[in-house]
Each structure stands twice: as structure tokens, then as C-alpha cells.
GUVOFI-155916 format. One record per residue (C-alpha): chain; x, y, z. Coordinates in steps of 0.05 Angstrom, whole numbers, plus 5000, padded with zeros to 4 digits. Layout:
BEGIN
<pake mol="A" east="X" north="Y" up="Z"/>
...
//
This chain:
BEGIN
<pake mol="A" east="5000" north="5000" up="5000"/>
<pake mol="A" east="5029" north="5067" up="4979"/>
<pake mol="A" east="5040" north="5125" up="5027"/>
<pake mol="A" east="4987" north="5166" up="4990"/>
<pake mol="A" east="4935" north="5111" up="4999"/>
<pake mol="A" east="4952" north="5103" up="5073"/>
<pake mol="A" east="4948" north="5178" up="5083"/>
<pake mol="A" east="4877" north="5180" up="5054"/>
<pake mol="A" east="4857" north="5118" up="5093"/>
<pake mol="A" east="4879" north="5156" up="5155"/>
<pake mol="A" east="4839" north="5216" up="5133"/>
<pake mol="A" east="4775" north="5176" up="5127"/>
<pake mol="A" east="4788" north="5142" up="5194"/>
<pake mol="A" east="4796" north="5210" up="5227"/>
<pake mol="A" east="4732" north="5233" up="5193"/>
<pake mol="A" east="4699" north="5174" up="5228"/>
<pake mol="A" east="4731" north="5198" up="5293"/>
<pake mol="A" east="4700" north="5266" up="5284"/>
<pake mol="A" east="4632" north="5236" up="5267"/>
<pake mol="A" east="4631" north="5199" up="5333"/>
<pake mol="A" east="4656" north="5261" up="5368"/>
<pake mol="A" east="4598" north="5304" up="5346"/>
<pake mol="A" east="4547" north="5249" up="5353"/>
<pake mol="A" east="4568" north="5246" up="5426"/>
<pake mol="A" east="4554" north="5321" up="5431"/>
<pake mol="A" east="4487" north="5317" up="5395"/>
<pake mol="A" east="4456" north="5261" up="5436"/>
<pake mol="A" east="4437" north="5306" up="5495"/>
<pake mol="A" east="4399" north="5355" up="5452"/>
<pake mol="A" east="4363" north="5301" up="5413"/>
<pake mol="A" east="4341" north="5266" up="5476"/>
<pake mol="A" east="4327" north="5329" up="5516"/>
<pake mol="A" east="4252" north="5322" up="5524"/>
<pake mol="A" east="4250" north="5247" up="5544"/>
<pake mol="A" east="4309" north="5257" up="5591"/>
<pake mol="A" east="4274" north="5315" up="5627"/>
<pake mol="A" east="4209" north="5277" up="5630"/>
<pake mol="A" east="4240" north="5212" up="5654"/>
<pake mol="A" east="4287" north="5243" up="5706"/>
<pake mol="A" east="4239" north="5299" up="5726"/>
<pake mol="A" east="4288" north="5355" up="5708"/>
<pake mol="A" east="4274" north="5428" up="5697"/>
<pake mol="A" east="4305" north="5462" up="5637"/>
<pake mol="A" east="4355" north="5496" up="5684"/>
<pake mol="A" east="4376" north="5428" up="5712"/>
<pake mol="A" east="4382" north="5399" up="5643"/>
<pake mol="A" east="4423" north="5460" up="5622"/>
<pake mol="A" east="4468" north="5446" up="5681"/>
<pake mol="A" east="4480" north="5375" up="5658"/>
<pake mol="A" east="4495" north="5400" up="5587"/>
<pake mol="A" east="4542" north="5453" up="5613"/>
<pake mol="A" east="4579" north="5400" up="5654"/>
<pake mol="A" east="4606" north="5374" up="5588"/>
<pake mol="A" east="4650" north="5436" up="5583"/>
<pake mol="A" east="4675" north="5436" up="5656"/>
<pake mol="A" east="4743" north="5406" up="5637"/>
<pake mol="A" east="4738" north="5415" up="5561"/>
<pake mol="A" east="4788" north="5471" up="5553"/>
<pake mol="A" east="4834" north="5449" up="5609"/>
<pake mol="A" east="4842" north="5380" up="5578"/>
<pake mol="A" east="4855" north="5411" up="5510"/>
<pake mol="A" east="4913" north="5451" up="5539"/>
<pake mol="A" east="4940" north="5391" up="5578"/>
<pake mol="A" east="4940" north="5344" up="5519"/>
<pake mol="A" east="4974" north="5396" up="5475"/>
<pake mol="A" east="5034" north="5388" up="5521"/>
<pake mol="A" east="5028" north="5312" up="5521"/>
<pake mol="A" east="5039" north="5310" up="5446"/>
<pake mol="A" east="5112" north="5326" up="5460"/>
<pake mol="A" east="5121" north="5260" up="5497"/>
<pake mol="A" east="5065" north="5214" up="5473"/>
<pake mol="A" east="5049" north="5193" up="5401"/>
<pake mol="A" east="4984" north="5221" up="5375"/>
<pake mol="A" east="4963" north="5151" up="5353"/>
<pake mol="A" east="4961" north="5130" up="5426"/>
<pake mol="A" east="4927" north="5193" up="5449"/>
<pake mol="A" east="4871" north="5187" up="5398"/>
<pake mol="A" east="4859" north="5115" up="5419"/>
<pake mol="A" east="4854" north="5135" up="5492"/>
<pake mol="A" east="4805" north="5190" up="5476"/>
<pake mol="A" east="4758" north="5143" up="5438"/>
<pake mol="A" east="4759" north="5093" up="5496"/>
<pake mol="A" east="4743" north="5148" up="5545"/>
<pake mol="A" east="4684" north="5170" up="5502"/>
<pake mol="A" east="4655" north="5100" up="5506"/>
<pake mol="A" east="4667" north="5097" up="5581"/>
<pake mol="A" east="4629" north="5162" up="5589"/>
<pake mol="A" east="4568" north="5141" up="5549"/>
<pake mol="A" east="4555" north="5069" up="5566"/>
<pake mol="A" east="4538" north="5079" up="5641"/>
<pake mol="A" east="4473" north="5114" up="5620"/>
<pake mol="A" east="4447" north="5047" up="5596"/>
<pake mol="A" east="4439" north="5028" up="5670"/>
<pake mol="A" east="4366" north="5039" up="5688"/>
<pake mol="A" east="4385" north="5068" up="5757"/>
<pake mol="A" east="4431" north="5121" up="5727"/>
<pake mol="A" east="4401" north="5188" up="5743"/>
<pake mol="A" east="4418" north="5262" up="5744"/>
<pake mol="A" east="4483" north="5252" up="5784"/>
<pake mol="A" east="4509" north="5199" up="5735"/>
<pake mol="A" east="4489" north="5242" up="5676"/>
<pake mol="A" east="4529" north="5302" up="5702"/>
<pake mol="A" east="4590" north="5259" up="5721"/>
<pake mol="A" east="4592" north="5225" up="5653"/>
<pake mol="A" east="4584" north="5290" up="5616"/>
<pake mol="A" east="4644" north="5319" up="5654"/>
<pake mol="A" east="4685" north="5258" up="5634"/>
<pake mol="A" east="4662" north="5261" up="5562"/>
<pake mol="A" east="4679" north="5335" up="5557"/>
<pake mol="A" east="4749" north="5323" up="5585"/>
<pake mol="A" east="4760" north="5269" up="5533"/>
<pake mol="A" east="4731" north="5309" up="5475"/>
<pake mol="A" east="4765" north="5376" up="5489"/>
<pake mol="A" east="4830" north="5356" up="5453"/>
<pake mol="A" east="4795" north="5318" up="5397"/>
<pake mol="A" east="4795" north="5368" up="5340"/>
<pake mol="A" east="4865" north="5397" up="5350"/>
<pake mol="A" east="4895" north="5328" up="5362"/>
<pake mol="A" east="4861" north="5298" up="5301"/>
<pake mol="A" east="4885" north="5357" up="5258"/>
<pake mol="A" east="4955" north="5351" up="5287"/>
<pake mol="A" east="4958" north="5276" up="5270"/>
<pake mol="A" east="4929" north="5286" up="5200"/>
<pake mol="A" east="4981" north="5338" up="5182"/>
<pake mol="A" east="5034" north="5285" up="5198"/>
<pake mol="A" east="5011" north="5248" up="5136"/>
<pake mol="A" east="5011" north="5305" up="5085"/>
<pake mol="A" east="5062" north="5356" up="5063"/>
<pake mol="A" east="5043" north="5428" up="5074"/>
<pake mol="A" east="5019" north="5440" up="5003"/>
<pake mol="A" east="4974" north="5379" up="5005"/>
<pake mol="A" east="4938" north="5392" up="5071"/>
<pake mol="A" east="4880" north="5436" up="5050"/>
<pake mol="A" east="4835" north="5383" up="5022"/>
<pake mol="A" east="4845" north="5329" up="5076"/>
<pake mol="A" east="4836" north="5382" up="5130"/>
<pake mol="A" east="4771" north="5405" up="5098"/>
<pake mol="A" east="4747" north="5332" up="5097"/>
<pake mol="A" east="4765" north="5325" up="5170"/>
<pake mol="A" east="4728" north="5388" up="5191"/>
<pake mol="A" east="4664" north="5367" up="5155"/>
<pake mol="A" east="4660" north="5312" up="5207"/>
<pake mol="A" east="4630" north="5363" up="5255"/>
<pake mol="A" east="4570" north="5377" up="5211"/>
<pake mol="A" east="4566" north="5306" up="5185"/>
<pake mol="A" east="4567" north="5278" up="5255"/>
<pake mol="A" east="4505" north="5316" up="5274"/>
<pake mol="A" east="4473" north="5301" up="5206"/>
<pake mol="A" east="4484" north="5226" up="5215"/>
<pake mol="A" east="4467" north="5226" up="5289"/>
<pake mol="A" east="4402" north="5264" up="5285"/>
<pake mol="A" east="4360" north="5214" up="5244"/>
<pake mol="A" east="4396" north="5153" up="5272"/>
<pake mol="A" east="4389" north="5172" up="5345"/>
<pake mol="A" east="4319" north="5199" up="5336"/>
<pake mol="A" east="4299" north="5130" up="5310"/>
<pake mol="A" east="4334" north="5096" up="5369"/>
<pake mol="A" east="4299" north="5142" up="5419"/>
<pake mol="A" east="4232" north="5129" up="5387"/>
<pake mol="A" east="4239" north="5053" up="5387"/>
<pake mol="A" east="4285" north="5036" up="5445"/>
<pake mol="A" east="4285" north="5097" up="5491"/>
<pake mol="A" east="4333" north="5153" up="5505"/>
<pake mol="A" east="4383" north="5110" up="5545"/>
<pake mol="A" east="4399" north="5069" up="5483"/>
<pake mol="A" east="4418" north="5133" up="5446"/>
<pake mol="A" east="4476" north="5139" up="5495"/>
<pake mol="A" east="4490" north="5065" up="5486"/>
<pake mol="A" east="4494" north="5070" up="5410"/>
<pake mol="A" east="4545" north="5127" up="5410"/>
<pake mol="A" east="4585" north="5091" up="5464"/>
<pake mol="A" east="4588" north="5028" up="5422"/>
<pake mol="A" east="4608" north="5070" up="5361"/>
<pake mol="A" east="4667" north="5096" up="5401"/>
<pake mol="A" east="4689" north="5025" up="5418"/>
<pake mol="A" east="4684" north="5004" up="5345"/>
<pake mol="A" east="4727" north="5062" up="5322"/>
<pake mol="A" east="4778" north="5049" up="5378"/>
<pake mol="A" east="4783" north="4976" up="5355"/>
<pake mol="A" east="4797" north="4997" up="5284"/>
<pake mol="A" east="4847" north="5049" up="5305"/>
<pake mol="A" east="4885" north="5001" up="5350"/>
<pake mol="A" east="4897" north="4957" up="5289"/>
<pake mol="A" east="4908" north="5009" up="5234"/>
<pake mol="A" east="4928" north="5075" up="5266"/>
<pake mol="A" east="5000" north="5098" up="5253"/>
<pake mol="A" east="5043" north="5160" up="5254"/>
<pake mol="A" east="5055" north="5195" up="5187"/>
<pake mol="A" east="5121" north="5212" up="5153"/>
<pake mol="A" east="5111" north="5287" up="5166"/>
<pake mol="A" east="5096" north="5280" up="5240"/>
<pake mol="A" east="5131" north="5341" up="5272"/>
<pake mol="A" east="5192" north="5334" up="5315"/>
<pake mol="A" east="5197" north="5367" up="5383"/>
<pake mol="A" east="5214" north="5441" up="5379"/>
<pake mol="A" east="5258" north="5430" up="5440"/>
<pake mol="A" east="5304" north="5385" up="5400"/>
<pake mol="A" east="5370" north="5416" up="5373"/>
<pake mol="A" east="5356" north="5382" up="5307"/>
<pake mol="A" east="5286" north="5412" up="5301"/>
<pake mol="A" east="5273" north="5457" up="5241"/>
<pake mol="A" east="5247" north="5507" up="5293"/>
<pake mol="A" east="5311" north="5508" up="5333"/>
<pake mol="A" east="5334" north="5579" up="5345"/>
<pake mol="A" east="5267" north="5611" up="5328"/>
<pake mol="A" east="5258" north="5677" up="5363"/>
<pake mol="A" east="5196" north="5672" up="5407"/>
<pake mol="A" east="5147" north="5726" up="5424"/>
<pake mol="A" east="5122" north="5738" up="5495"/>
<pake mol="A" east="5053" north="5706" up="5502"/>
<pake mol="A" east="5028" north="5770" up="5533"/>
<pake mol="A" east="5039" north="5808" up="5468"/>
<pake mol="A" east="5004" north="5755" up="5426"/>
<pake mol="A" east="4944" north="5747" up="5473"/>
<pake mol="A" east="4934" north="5822" up="5479"/>
<pake mol="A" east="4938" north="5835" up="5404"/>
<pake mol="A" east="4875" north="5859" up="5369"/>
<pake mol="A" east="4874" north="5798" up="5325"/>
<pake mol="A" east="4876" north="5748" up="5382"/>
<pake mol="A" east="4825" north="5785" up="5424"/>
<pake mol="A" east="4775" north="5795" up="5367"/>
<pake mol="A" east="4784" north="5723" up="5344"/>
<pake mol="A" east="4773" north="5697" up="5415"/>
<pake mol="A" east="4710" north="5738" up="5427"/>
<pake mol="A" east="4683" north="5722" up="5358"/>
<pake mol="A" east="4694" north="5648" up="5368"/>
<pake mol="A" east="4662" north="5654" up="5437"/>
<pake mol="A" east="4598" north="5684" up="5406"/>
<pake mol="A" east="4595" north="5631" up="5351"/>
<pake mol="A" east="4607" north="5574" up="5401"/>
<pake mol="A" east="4553" north="5604" up="5445"/>
<pake mol="A" east="4504" north="5597" up="5388"/>
<pake mol="A" east="4530" north="5528" up="5369"/>
<pake mol="A" east="4524" north="5502" up="5440"/>
<pake mol="A" east="4455" north="5531" up="5450"/>
<pake mol="A" east="4432" north="5499" up="5385"/>
<pake mol="A" east="4461" north="5430" up="5401"/>
<pake mol="A" east="4428" north="5430" up="5470"/>
<pake mol="A" east="4362" north="5466" up="5460"/>
<pake mol="A" east="4343" north="5469" up="5386"/>
<pake mol="A" east="4307" north="5402" up="5384"/>
<pake mol="A" east="4267" north="5423" up="5446"/>
<pake mol="A" east="4252" north="5491" up="5415"/>
<pake mol="A" east="4228" north="5461" up="5350"/>
<pake mol="A" east="4181" north="5414" up="5388"/>
<pake mol="A" east="4155" north="5461" up="5442"/>
<pake mol="A" east="4152" north="5527" up="5404"/>
<pake mol="A" east="4151" north="5511" up="5330"/>
<pake mol="A" east="4104" north="5452" up="5341"/>
<pake mol="A" east="4144" north="5400" up="5304"/>
<pake mol="A" east="4144" north="5326" up="5321"/>
<pake mol="A" east="4207" north="5292" up="5347"/>
<pake mol="A" east="4218" north="5262" up="5278"/>
<pake mol="A" east="4208" north="5329" up="5243"/>
<pake mol="A" east="4254" north="5365" up="5292"/>
<pake mol="A" east="4308" north="5312" up="5280"/>
<pake mol="A" east="4301" north="5321" up="5205"/>
<pake mol="A" east="4308" north="5397" up="5210"/>
<pake mol="A" east="4370" north="5389" up="5255"/>
<pake mol="A" east="4399" north="5340" up="5204"/>
<pake mol="A" east="4391" north="5388" up="5146"/>
<pake mol="A" east="4416" north="5447" up="5187"/>
<pake mol="A" east="4479" north="5407" up="5203"/>
<pake mol="A" east="4489" north="5392" up="5129"/>
<pake mol="A" east="4480" north="5466" up="5114"/>
<pake mol="A" east="4535" north="5482" up="5165"/>
<pake mol="A" east="4581" north="5434" up="5129"/>
<pake mol="A" east="4566" north="5464" up="5062"/>
<pake mol="A" east="4578" north="5534" up="5088"/>
<pake mol="A" east="4645" north="5515" up="5120"/>
<pake mol="A" east="4671" north="5478" up="5059"/>
<pake mol="A" east="4647" north="5532" up="5012"/>
<pake mol="A" east="4680" north="5586" up="5053"/>
<pake mol="A" east="4744" north="5545" up="5057"/>
<pake mol="A" east="4746" north="5536" up="4981"/>
<pake mol="A" east="4734" north="5610" up="4971"/>
<pake mol="A" east="4789" north="5630" up="5018"/>
<pake mol="A" east="4836" north="5578" up="4987"/>
<pake mol="A" east="4829" north="5613" up="4919"/>
<pake mol="A" east="4847" north="5681" up="4948"/>
<pake mol="A" east="4918" north="5696" up="4970"/>
<pake mol="A" east="4898" north="5750" up="5020"/>
<pake mol="A" east="4826" north="5744" up="5042"/>
<pake mol="A" east="4796" north="5805" up="5078"/>
<pake mol="A" east="4792" north="5768" up="5144"/>
<pake mol="A" east="4769" north="5825" up="5189"/>
<pake mol="A" east="4718" north="5859" up="5144"/>
<pake mol="A" east="4693" north="5795" up="5111"/>
<pake mol="A" east="4686" north="5754" up="5174"/>
<pake mol="A" east="4655" north="5810" up="5213"/>
<pake mol="A" east="4604" north="5823" up="5158"/>
<pake mol="A" east="4584" north="5749" up="5157"/>
<pake mol="A" east="4576" north="5749" up="5233"/>
<pake mol="A" east="4531" north="5810" up="5230"/>
<pake mol="A" east="4490" north="5777" up="5175"/>
<pake mol="A" east="4484" north="5715" up="5219"/>
<pake mol="A" east="4463" north="5760" up="5278"/>
<pake mol="A" east="4407" north="5789" up="5237"/>
<pake mol="A" east="4384" north="5719" up="5217"/>
<pake mol="A" east="4383" north="5696" up="5289"/>
<pake mol="A" east="4343" north="5757" up="5310"/>
<pake mol="A" east="4292" north="5744" up="5255"/>
<pake mol="A" east="4289" north="5671" up="5274"/>
<pake mol="A" east="4271" north="5692" up="5345"/>
<pake mol="A" east="4217" north="5742" up="5325"/>
<pake mol="A" east="4181" north="5708" up="5267"/>
<pake mol="A" east="4123" north="5660" up="5278"/>
<pake mol="A" east="4130" north="5629" up="5209"/>
<pake mol="A" east="4158" north="5559" up="5217"/>
<pake mol="A" east="4180" north="5555" up="5144"/>
<pake mol="A" east="4221" north="5619" up="5153"/>
<pake mol="A" east="4253" north="5592" up="5216"/>
<pake mol="A" east="4274" north="5530" up="5179"/>
<pake mol="A" east="4300" north="5570" up="5120"/>
<pake mol="A" east="4342" north="5614" up="5166"/>
<pake mol="A" east="4372" north="5553" up="5200"/>
<pake mol="A" east="4392" north="5523" up="5132"/>
<pake mol="A" east="4429" north="5585" up="5109"/>
<pake mol="A" east="4443" north="5652" up="5142"/>
<pake mol="A" east="4447" north="5626" up="5214"/>
<pake mol="A" east="4501" north="5577" up="5193"/>
<pake mol="A" east="4547" north="5634" up="5174"/>
<pake mol="A" east="4563" north="5645" up="5248"/>
<pake mol="A" east="4605" north="5581" up="5250"/>
<pake mol="A" east="4655" north="5608" up="5199"/>
<pake mol="A" east="4689" north="5651" up="5251"/>
<pake mol="A" east="4711" north="5590" up="5291"/>
<pake mol="A" east="4754" north="5567" up="5233"/>
<pake mol="A" east="4777" north="5637" up="5216"/>
<pake mol="A" east="4797" north="5650" up="5288"/>
<pake mol="A" east="4844" north="5591" up="5288"/>
<pake mol="A" east="4874" north="5611" up="5222"/>
<pake mol="A" east="4884" north="5683" up="5243"/>
<pake mol="A" east="4916" north="5666" up="5310"/>
<pake mol="A" east="4962" north="5616" up="5276"/>
<pake mol="A" east="4986" north="5671" up="5229"/>
<pake mol="A" east="5009" north="5717" up="5284"/>
<pake mol="A" east="5045" north="5663" up="5325"/>
<pake mol="A" east="5114" north="5631" up="5318"/>
<pake mol="A" east="5106" north="5557" up="5302"/>
<pake mol="A" east="5134" north="5530" up="5368"/>
<pake mol="A" east="5084" north="5572" up="5407"/>
<pake mol="A" east="5024" north="5558" up="5363"/>
<pake mol="A" east="4996" north="5500" up="5405"/>
<pake mol="A" east="4993" north="5542" up="5469"/>
<pake mol="A" east="4962" north="5602" up="5433"/>
<pake mol="A" east="4909" north="5559" up="5400"/>
<pake mol="A" east="4897" north="5524" up="5466"/>
<pake mol="A" east="4885" north="5592" up="5498"/>
<pake mol="A" east="4837" north="5608" up="5442"/>
<pake mol="A" east="4800" north="5542" up="5455"/>
<pake mol="A" east="4799" north="5558" up="5529"/>
<pake mol="A" east="4761" north="5623" up="5516"/>
<pake mol="A" east="4710" north="5598" up="5466"/>
<pake mol="A" east="4697" north="5534" up="5505"/>
<pake mol="A" east="4672" north="5577" up="5562"/>
<pake mol="A" east="4612" north="5590" up="5518"/>
<pake mol="A" east="4598" north="5516" up="5520"/>
<pake mol="A" east="4592" north="5521" up="5596"/>
<pake mol="A" east="4553" north="5586" up="5599"/>
<pake mol="A" east="4506" north="5580" up="5539"/>
<pake mol="A" east="4465" north="5517" up="5556"/>
<pake mol="A" east="4459" north="5538" up="5629"/>
<pake mol="A" east="4439" north="5610" up="5612"/>
<pake mol="A" east="4388" north="5590" up="5560"/>
<pake mol="A" east="4357" north="5540" up="5609"/>
<pake mol="A" east="4351" north="5594" up="5663"/>
<pake mol="A" east="4323" north="5646" up="5616"/>
<pake mol="A" east="4270" north="5599" up="5589"/>
<pake mol="A" east="4250" north="5574" up="5659"/>
<pake mol="A" east="4246" north="5645" up="5686"/>
<pake mol="A" east="4203" north="5672" up="5629"/>
<pake mol="A" east="4127" north="5676" up="5630"/>
<pake mol="A" east="4123" north="5625" up="5574"/>
<pake mol="A" east="4171" north="5577" up="5540"/>
<pake mol="A" east="4163" north="5616" up="5475"/>
<pake mol="A" east="4180" north="5682" up="5508"/>
<pake mol="A" east="4241" north="5652" up="5542"/>
<pake mol="A" east="4269" north="5623" up="5478"/>
<pake mol="A" east="4257" north="5689" up="5442"/>
<pake mol="A" east="4298" north="5726" up="5494"/>
<pake mol="A" east="4353" north="5674" up="5492"/>
<pake mol="A" east="4360" north="5677" up="5416"/>
<pake mol="A" east="4360" north="5753" up="5417"/>
<pake mol="A" east="4417" north="5750" up="5467"/>
<pake mol="A" east="4455" north="5706" up="5419"/>
<pake mol="A" east="4442" north="5755" up="5362"/>
<pake mol="A" east="4470" north="5813" up="5403"/>
<pake mol="A" east="4533" north="5773" up="5419"/>
<pake mol="A" east="4544" north="5757" up="5346"/>
<pake mol="A" east="4532" north="5829" up="5324"/>
<pake mol="A" east="4579" north="5860" up="5375"/>
<pake mol="A" east="4636" north="5811" up="5363"/>
<pake mol="A" east="4625" north="5817" up="5288"/>
<pake mol="A" east="4636" north="5892" up="5292"/>
<pake mol="A" east="4698" north="5879" up="5335"/>
<pake mol="A" east="4725" north="5832" up="5281"/>
<pake mol="A" east="4715" north="5886" up="5228"/>
<pake mol="A" east="4754" north="5934" up="5271"/>
<pake mol="A" east="4810" north="5892" up="5301"/>
<pake mol="A" east="4818" north="5825" up="5264"/>
<pake mol="A" east="4882" north="5843" up="5226"/>
<pake mol="A" east="4929" north="5782" up="5225"/>
<pake mol="A" east="4975" north="5810" up="5172"/>
<pake mol="A" east="4986" north="5875" up="5209"/>
<pake mol="A" east="4991" north="5844" up="5278"/>
<pake mol="A" east="5037" north="5789" up="5252"/>
<pake mol="A" east="5086" north="5840" up="5225"/>
<pake mol="A" east="5084" north="5881" up="5289"/>
<pake mol="A" east="5096" north="5820" up="5332"/>
<pake mol="A" east="5153" north="5799" up="5288"/>
<pake mol="A" east="5197" north="5861" up="5294"/>
<pake mol="A" east="5154" north="5919" up="5317"/>
<pake mol="A" east="5153" north="5951" up="5248"/>
<pake mol="A" east="5090" north="5954" up="5205"/>
<pake mol="A" east="5132" north="5945" up="5141"/>
<pake mol="A" east="5165" north="5878" up="5157"/>
<pake mol="A" east="5191" north="5841" up="5097"/>
<pake mol="A" east="5148" north="5778" up="5099"/>
<pake mol="A" east="5073" north="5771" up="5109"/>
<pake mol="A" east="5047" north="5727" up="5165"/>
<pake mol="A" east="5019" north="5675" up="5119"/>
<pake mol="A" east="5090" north="5656" up="5100"/>
<pake mol="A" east="5107" north="5634" up="5170"/>
<pake mol="A" east="5097" north="5559" up="5163"/>
<pake mol="A" east="5155" north="5517" up="5141"/>
<pake mol="A" east="5138" north="5455" up="5103"/>
<pake mol="A" east="5154" north="5391" up="5142"/>
<pake mol="A" east="5204" north="5370" up="5090"/>
<pake mol="A" east="5240" north="5437" up="5092"/>
<pake mol="A" east="5299" north="5452" up="5136"/>
<pake mol="A" east="5322" north="5515" up="5170"/>
<pake mol="A" east="5384" north="5524" up="5211"/>
<pake mol="A" east="5394" north="5552" up="5280"/>
<pake mol="A" east="5384" north="5626" up="5288"/>
<pake mol="A" east="5321" north="5630" up="5247"/>
<pake mol="A" east="5280" north="5689" up="5271"/>
<pake mol="A" east="5204" north="5692" up="5276"/>
<pake mol="A" east="5183" north="5720" up="5210"/>
<pake mol="A" east="5108" north="5723" up="5202"/>
//
């Protein structure tokens, strides 16, 4: 089997990894109503259980980013998949209640926090720099595809076997993937060496104080924008099925179908945006991304205010999906302003900020809905809050998201540095001797 074939086999395997990852996330939202009915939970209590998923999410992402210096990513990915299964299968036990639900969501979040960066890191070990765009796009579609596959499948499972078996199915899927990976997973030929090694291509790179990077306009606007988008994403995963049933009047099957197509729309938007950016050498990150966020904010506000179900569905399948673009752009922009050896920590800090939305959003929405005079009024207020967050951070992105400018300033303090920040990355097969300075 050729290296190219093995590389793409690894890509499809990691796509499966991401499918399981996001199916794990979606199960709570899809089973929201039967869980609350069976366990006697209020929406605030259910929101607490959903928010528990993110209790250790960002902390584990940072911790594992340091482990990659000592432990092969093949082993780390296997451990994560096994932990996912361990976190889901206990809910099959008929006596498992609210306490078990919260505990297992904490464990699942700790195991899923590092999933996306670790999978991307491993995938890039199989492709040279110029070949990474397409496989990375395939990997990232796993987020949308995972929800799209999970929604109809788990809805059927819930209908026929009960909500506990929805947890069982995703737990078993994690075990199946882990078994395959134990047999076929391997490190790629472009797996990076340790930047601490004297032989590393990054040896001698001039580092930038983290304080300067994290206080730059680009990092701050990227972090706040990703926070707002993740707020909307987390609220949707947790509460959208319940909203579609309780407010829009859809059946469980209809709600699952809408969630499926909305997830597919998210995937189309992300891939389409990625292909568009790939064709442009210098995309207008600040203005373009900020404008898309403001458009998404308007769509979310209209979604909250309109009574037309067809319009709500149409907004979910298009304009509202634009909010997710900033999560990808934020990572790209922060990578551009950061020296390669420091990139993992900076991106980990970015994940730490936007993952806070995963804690706050489900809990806040649950409290707002429970405190309102009616369920409909509560959800309207919650969605309008999301729209305000997207609009404010979108305007901030227009103003301050300037990776080219900030990359040059961080490099040498001069706005007319010789090389643009997008030229920072060295291809894995390239070499550079000691004394190489950080040139964005």
C-alpha cells in the first residue's frame, strides 16, 4: 500500500473519529425532552447537565497539547475514543440518574476537548504542507456530518428503544472506532519533531512573549468572535430540538430532520468558505468575517421574532450557519500571528476562551426559558441575546481582526516587515538552521 493511499485511509478514519465526536455532543439535545420527562428535570437542571460537558473541556485541551511532545498522537487518539465510550455506556443502566448524567458529561467533555486539535495535528503528519488543504477540509466536515448522521439515527433509536439506548449507541460506536484504530492507526512521515530538539527545524526561532500575542487585536477579536459563535452552536446542540418541538410545534421526527439538514448546511457553508478562501491569497479576514457574523446575527434575531415555521427552517439552513465560519477563521488568524513553536499554546488559549461559551450557553438559556412567563418568550429572549453577541463581536472583528498587520508588528515591531504572516509555516520537508527568527 502506497503512502498516499495510507494517508487518505487515515483521513477517512479520522473523519469517522469526528463523526463519533459530534454524535456524542448531539445526543443530549436530541434526547432532551424524554430525559427531562423521565428524570423529572427542569430546563435549568438539564442545562446544568449539558454545561457539565465543558467543565474540563478547555483544560484538557491545553494539557493534551503538552502531552503531544512526549506521547504519540496515535496512542492519544485511541485513549480519547475509549474514554468516550466509558462516558456514554453507564447511562444504559436503568438506575443512572441526574448525578450519573452530570458525572459522565464531565468525563466526556474532558475526553473530547482535545479531539479536534489532536486529530488535525495527527492528520498533518501524513501530508506535506501543500497537500493539507483538502484532507483538512474533509476532517472538519466531520463536525457537521456527525450531527447530520446522528440526528436521524438517534431519533429512531429514541423512538423505538428509549433515550438510554441513544447513549449506548454512540458509546458502542466509540468502541468500534477504537478497535479499528488500535489495528490500523499509525504516525505519518511528516509528524513534527519536538521544537525543543536541537535538530528541530524550529531550533533557534525567536519567540514572542505570550502577553503580546494574547493582547493583540487579532487574538482578542478572534477569541471573542469564536466565543459568540460557540455560544450559538452550544445553545443549538442543546436546545434546538426542544425549541422546534415546544415552540415551533414539530414532532420529534420532524425536529430531528430539521436538525439534520441544518447540520448539512453548516458543512456546506464551512467547505464553501474554505474553498473560497483557498482561491484568494489575501482574504479580507476582518471585514469579511465581521460582515458574515453581522448577517448571521440578523438571521438569528429574525428567527427569534418570526412566527412562520417555514422561515425559521430557511434561516437555519442558510444565514444562521454563517456564524460558524468565525471559529475556523479565528484559528487561522491566530496561527498567522504566532511563531510555530508557540502555536499550540496560543490555539489552546483560544479554545479555552470559546469553550467557556459551552459552559455558559446551555445553562443561561435554560435559566432564561425557565424564568420567562412562557417557553416561547424565554426562547425568544435567549435567541435575541445570541444575536446581540454575534453582532457586537462581528463589529469587533471588522475593527480589530488584522492578522497580517499584527503578525508584522509582533515579528519586529515595524509595520513594514519584509514577509507577510501567511509565509510563517515551514513545510515539514523543509529545513532551517539555528538562528532562524520569527518571520510572520
